[in-house]
C-alpha positions in Angstrom: 0.0 0.0 0.0 1.3 3.4 -0.9 1.1 6.7 1.1 -2.2 7.9 2.3 -3.4 11.5 1.7 -5.5 13.3 4.3 -6.6 16.9 4.7 -7.1 18.9 7.9 -10.7 20.0 8.5 -11.7 21.8 11.7 -8.6 20.5 13.4 -9.2 16.9 12.4 -7.5 14.7 9.8 -10.0 13.6 7.1 -8.9 10.6 5.1 -10.9 9.5 2.1 -8.7 6.9 0.3 -9.6 3.4 -0.8 -7.8 0.7 1.0 -7.8 -3.1 1.2 -7.2 -2.9 5.0 -9.9 -4.7 7.0 -12.3 -2.6 9.1 -10.9 -1.8 12.5 -7.3 -1.8 11.4 -5.3 0.9 13.3 -2.6 2.7 11.4 -0.1 5.3 12.4 0.1 8.4 10.1 3.4 10.3 10.1 3.8 13.8 8.8 7.1 13.4 6.9 8.1 16.9 5.9 11.6 17.1 7.5 13.4 17.1 4.1 16.9 15.6 4.2 20.2 16.3 5.9 22.3 16.7 2.7 25.0 19.4 2.7 25.2 21.8 -0.2 28.2 19.8 -1.6 26.3 16.5 -1.2 23.2 17.9 -2.9 25.4 19.2 -5.8 27.0 15.8 -6.2 23.6 14.1 -6.1 22.2 16.4 -8.8 25.3 15.9 -11.0 25.0 12.1 -10.7 21.3 12.2 -11.5 22.0 14.4 -14.6 24.7 12.0 -15.8 22.5 9.1 -15.2 19.6 10.7 -17.2 22.0 11.5 -20.1 23.2 7.9 -20.1 19.6 6.6 -20.1 18.6 8.9 -22.9 21.6 7.6 -24.9 20.3 4.0 -24.4 23.0 2.9 -22.0 20.8 1.0 -19.6 21.0 -2.0 -17.4 18.2 -4.0 -15.9 17.7 -3.3 -12.2 17.7 -7.0 -11.6 21.2 -7.3 -13.1 22.5 -4.5 -11.0 21.0 -6.0 -7.8 22.5 -9.4 -8.7 25.9 -7.8 -9.1 25.6 -6.0 -5.8 24.6 -9.2 -4.0 27.7 -11.0 -5.4 29.9 -8.3 -4.0 28.9 -9.1 -0.4 
């Protein structure tokens, strides 16, 4: 199940999302708006890596995620 979206109405959370959870299920909702703890240098490096990755993908230089995961598992 993915994230749930609620709105605040008169100080109460109002949730109107379909779910497969059984009636009576109790869940914890967490407001996750803390961002991250990257430094400016780390964020710059991340954006450079993402841009290089996108350029590589656009050029057709792709690998299946399963192959990459298999390689990482072998390195353990």
